[in-house]
C-alpha positions as CSV (number, residue, x, y, z in Angstrom):
1,X,-37.8,34.3,34.6
2,X,-39.7,31.3,35.2
3,X,-40.5,31.1,31.1
4,X,-36.7,30.9,30.5
5,X,-36.3,28.4,33.3
6,X,-39.0,26.4,31.4
7,X,-37.5,27.2,27.9
8,X,-34.3,25.9,29.3
9,X,-35.7,22.7,30.8
10,X,-37.5,22.0,27.7
11,X,-34.3,22.4,25.3
12,X,-32.0,19.9,27.7
13,X,-34.8,17.3,27.7
14,X,-35.1,17.6,23.7
15,X,-31.4,17.5,23.8
16,X,-31.3,14.3,25.7
17,X,-34.0,12.9,23.4
18,X,-31.9,13.8,20.3
19,X,-28.8,11.9,22.3
20,X,-30.6,8.8,22.6
21,X,-32.0,8.9,19.2
22,X,-28.7,9.5,17.7
23,X,-27.3,6.4,19.7
24,X,-30.0,4.3,18.2
25,X,-29.1,5.3,15.0
26,X,-25.7,4.7,15.4
27,X,-26.3,1.1,16.5
28,X,-28.6,0.5,13.4
29,X,-25.6,1.8,11.4
30,X,-23.1,-0.6,12.8
31,X,-25.7,-3.5,12.9
32,X,-25.8,-3.0,9.2
33,X,-22.2,-2.5,8.7
34,X,-21.4,-5.8,10.6
35,X,-23.5,-7.8,8.2
36,X,-21.2,-6.0,5.2
37,X,-17.5,-6.5,6.5
38,X,-16.3,-3.5,4.9
39,X,-19.2,-1.3,5.3
40,X,-19.4,-0.9,1.4
41,X,-20.5,-2.8,-1.7
42,X,-18.9,-6.0,-2.5
43,X,-18.8,-4.8,-6.5
44,X,-16.3,-2.1,-5.9
45,X,-13.3,-4.2,-6.1
46,X,-10.2,-2.6,-8.1
47,X,-7.8,-5.1,-9.9
48,X,-4.4,-5.2,-8.3
49,X,-1.8,-2.8,-10.0
50,X,1.1,-4.4,-12.0
51,X,4.2,-2.1,-11.7
52,X,7.3,-3.1,-13.5
53,X,10.5,-3.9,-11.9
54,X,12.3,-1.0,-13.1
55,X,9.0,1.6,-11.9
56,X,9.7,-0.3,-8.7
57,X,13.1,0.5,-8.6
58,X,12.5,4.5,-9.4
59,X,9.9,4.4,-6.8
60,X,12.4,3.1,-4.2
61,X,15.0,5.4,-5.1
62,X,12.7,8.4,-4.9
63,X,11.5,7.3,-1.4
64,X,15.1,7.0,-0.3
65,X,15.9,10.5,-1.6
66,X,12.7,11.8,0.4
67,X,13.8,10.2,3.4
68,X,17.5,11.5,3.1
69,X,16.2,14.9,2.4
70,X,13.8,14.9,5.4
71,X,16.7,13.4,7.7
72,X,19.2,16.0,6.3
73,X,21.3,13.5,4.8
74,X,23.2,13.9,1.4
75,X,21.3,12.3,-1.5
76,X,23.5,9.7,-2.9
77,X,21.7,7.4,-5.4
78,X,23.9,5.0,-7.3
79,X,23.1,4.6,-10.7
80,X,22.6,1.3,-12.2
81,X,25.6,-0.1,-14.0
82,X,24.7,-1.6,-17.7
83,X,26.7,-4.1,-19.4
84,X,27.2,-3.8,-23.0
85,X,25.9,-6.6,-25.3
86,X,29.4,-8.0,-26.2
87,X,30.0,-8.7,-22.5
88,X,26.8,-10.3,-22.0
89,X,27.4,-12.3,-25.1
90,X,31.0,-13.2,-23.5
91,X,29.4,-14.4,-20.1
92,X,26.7,-16.3,-22.1
93,X,29.4,-18.1,-24.2
94,X,31.6,-18.9,-21.2
95,X,28.3,-20.4,-19.4
96,X,27.6,-22.5,-22.3
97,X,31.1,-23.8,-22.4
98,X,30.9,-24.7,-18.7
99,X,27.7,-26.4,-19.2
100,X,28.9,-28.4,-21.9
101,X,32.0,-29.5,-19.8
102,X,29.5,-30.5,-17.0
103,X,27.5,-32.4,-19.3
104,X,30.8,-34.1,-21.3
105,X,31.7,-35.4,-17.9
106,X,28.6,-36.8,-16.5
107,X,28.2,-38.7,-19.8
108,X,31.8,-39.9,-19.5
109,X,31.0,-40.9,-16.1
């Protein structure tokens, strides 16, 4: 049995030596990472994604639907109202008339 005890003692010493070596390696790694703030190369910059307003709106509606489903609420997303071309023309004409009236009043004063 003494050989078993010696083997156990040697294993424990080996374990403690390995642990101290791991601590030294961790310190070296953290020292190197502190030099480079992110811990990775600076050349891995990705360009910022440009997402259209319509895509953001769809993403927001999808997220709201997911939350509603998770919370057990009924999913009701209102569709976007679309104005006809003739209605937009009428609004534009009315606005131009208002500005013309405003400029005329300003010129008269």
